[in-house]
C-alpha positions as CSV (number, residue, x, y, z in Angstrom):
1,M,-53.0,52.1,13.9
2,I,-54.8,53.1,10.8
3,L,-54.3,56.9,11.0
4,S,-50.6,56.6,11.8
5,E,-50.1,54.4,8.7
6,T,-52.2,56.7,6.5
7,F,-50.8,60.1,7.6
8,P,-47.0,59.7,8.0
9,K,-44.9,62.6,9.3
10,D,-43.5,63.3,5.8
11,T,-47.0,64.0,4.4
12,I,-47.9,66.7,7.0
13,V,-47.7,70.2,5.7
14,L,-47.6,72.8,8.5
15,N,-48.0,75.9,6.4
16,L,-50.0,75.3,3.2
17,S,-49.3,77.8,0.5
18,S,-52.7,77.3,-1.1
19,T,-55.5,79.8,-0.7
20,E,-58.1,78.0,-2.9
21,K,-59.4,74.5,-3.2
22,D,-57.9,73.7,-6.6
23,E,-54.5,74.8,-5.5
24,L,-54.9,72.8,-2.2
25,F,-55.7,69.6,-4.1
26,E,-52.6,70.0,-6.3
27,E,-50.3,70.9,-3.3
28,L,-51.4,67.9,-1.2
29,V,-51.5,65.4,-4.1
30,E,-47.9,66.5,-4.8
31,T,-47.0,66.0,-1.1
32,I,-48.5,62.5,-1.2
33,H,-46.8,61.7,-4.5
34,S,-43.4,62.8,-3.2
35,A,-43.7,60.2,-0.4
36,H,-45.5,57.5,-2.4
37,P,-44.6,58.0,-6.1
38,V,-46.5,54.8,-7.2
39,F,-49.7,56.5,-8.3
40,N,-50.9,58.7,-11.1
41,K,-51.2,62.3,-9.9
42,E,-53.5,63.3,-12.7
43,E,-55.8,60.4,-12.0
44,A,-55.9,61.4,-8.3
45,L,-56.7,65.0,-9.1
46,N,-59.5,64.0,-11.5
47,C,-61.1,61.7,-9.0
48,L,-60.8,64.2,-6.1
49,N,-62.4,66.8,-8.2
50,E,-65.2,64.4,-9.4
51,R,-65.9,63.5,-5.8
52,E,-65.9,67.1,-4.7
53,A,-68.4,68.0,-7.5
54,K,-70.9,65.6,-6.0
55,M,-70.8,67.3,-2.6
56,T,-68.2,69.3,-0.7
57,T,-65.9,67.5,1.6
58,G,-65.7,70.6,3.8
59,I,-67.6,68.8,6.5
60,M,-67.4,70.8,9.7
61,H,-66.0,74.1,11.0
62,S,-62.4,74.4,9.8
63,V,-62.1,70.8,8.5
64,A,-62.1,69.2,5.1
65,I,-61.6,65.6,4.1
66,P,-61.1,65.4,0.4
67,H,-60.8,61.7,-0.6
68,A,-60.8,59.5,-3.7
69,L,-60.4,55.9,-4.8
70,I,-58.1,55.3,-7.8
71,P,-56.8,52.2,-9.6
72,S,-53.1,53.2,-9.5
73,M,-52.9,53.5,-5.7
74,K,-51.5,50.8,-3.5
75,G,-53.3,50.8,-0.1
76,S,-54.5,54.1,1.3
77,V,-52.2,57.1,1.9
78,G,-52.9,60.6,2.9
79,A,-51.7,64.1,3.8
80,I,-52.6,66.6,6.4
81,G,-52.5,70.3,5.5
82,I,-52.6,73.2,8.0
83,S,-53.6,76.7,6.9
84,H,-53.7,79.3,9.7
85,E,-55.1,81.9,7.2
86,G,-57.8,79.6,6.0
87,I,-58.8,78.3,2.6
88,D,-61.8,79.2,0.6
89,Y,-63.3,75.7,0.3
90,D,-67.1,76.1,-0.3
91,S,-67.7,74.1,2.9
92,L,-71.1,73.2,4.2
93,D,-70.9,76.0,6.9
94,K,-69.3,78.4,4.3
95,A,-66.4,79.0,6.8
96,P,-62.8,78.8,5.7
97,V,-61.0,75.5,6.1
98,H,-57.9,75.4,8.3
99,V,-57.2,71.6,8.6
100,V,-57.3,69.3,5.6
101,F,-57.1,65.5,5.7
102,M,-56.6,64.2,2.2
103,I,-56.9,60.5,1.6
104,I,-56.3,58.6,-1.6
105,G,-57.1,54.9,-1.6
106,N,-57.1,51.9,-4.0
107,E,-60.4,51.5,-5.7
108,S,-60.2,47.7,-5.3
109,D,-60.1,48.0,-1.5
110,P,-62.9,50.4,-0.5
111,G,-63.2,48.7,2.9
112,H,-59.9,50.0,4.1
113,H,-60.7,53.5,2.8
114,I,-63.9,53.4,4.8
115,Q,-62.0,52.3,7.9
116,V,-59.6,55.3,7.5
117,L,-62.6,57.7,7.2
118,K,-64.3,56.0,10.2
119,H,-61.2,56.4,12.5
120,L,-60.8,60.0,11.3
121,A,-64.4,60.8,12.0
122,T,-64.0,59.3,15.5
123,V,-61.0,61.4,16.5
124,L,-62.6,64.6,14.9
125,Q,-65.5,64.2,17.4
126,S,-63.2,64.7,20.3
127,P,-63.6,68.1,21.9
128,D,-60.7,70.5,21.0
129,F,-59.1,68.1,18.5
130,V,-58.9,70.7,15.7
131,K,-57.9,73.4,18.1
132,N,-55.1,71.2,19.4
133,I,-53.8,70.4,16.0
134,L,-53.7,74.1,15.0
135,S,-51.6,74.8,18.2
136,L,-48.9,72.3,17.4
137,K,-45.6,73.5,15.9
138,S,-44.1,70.5,14.0
139,S,-45.1,67.6,11.8
140,A,-43.8,65.2,14.6
141,E,-46.1,66.8,17.2
142,I,-49.1,66.5,14.9
143,Y,-48.3,62.9,14.0
144,N,-47.8,62.0,17.7
145,F,-51.0,63.8,18.7
146,I,-53.0,61.9,16.0
147,C,-51.5,58.6,17.1
148,T,-52.3,59.2,20.7
149,S,-55.8,60.4,19.9
150,E,-56.6,57.4,17.8
151,E,-55.2,55.0,20.3
152,S,-57.2,56.5,23.2
153,L,-60.5,56.7,21.3
154,I,-60.4,53.6,19.1
155,N,-59.0,50.9,21.4
């Protein structure tokens, strides 16, 4: 499954320390880099910020999906961040963001990156998906919930 490969348990942050978008990007890029140290963190941050400058990735109530394609990445990897307090994100609906799905992919394979975004968009359309994620208490629970959701909706 695409989402289970992109968002492993060790890149799920249950209690983000960030309160603003810039801090959030640094925190989640560091989380991804800790699990996959093969890419350039500065390059990832620059590309994420460039993408965000074009249009916010705070796409729906409580959810943001910052994403970027960079040359130094192998495949697509991501992190999930949870903030019960909310992050000032400048989202389309101007509401704070509570669930963040960050994805960093290889610029030479944009097709895979698009597949990840497509699968994520599909599970996000499920009623109560975000509410359920926010109610879970561990990285393992969130990971299992995402895997189950993807399997039931995509297959």
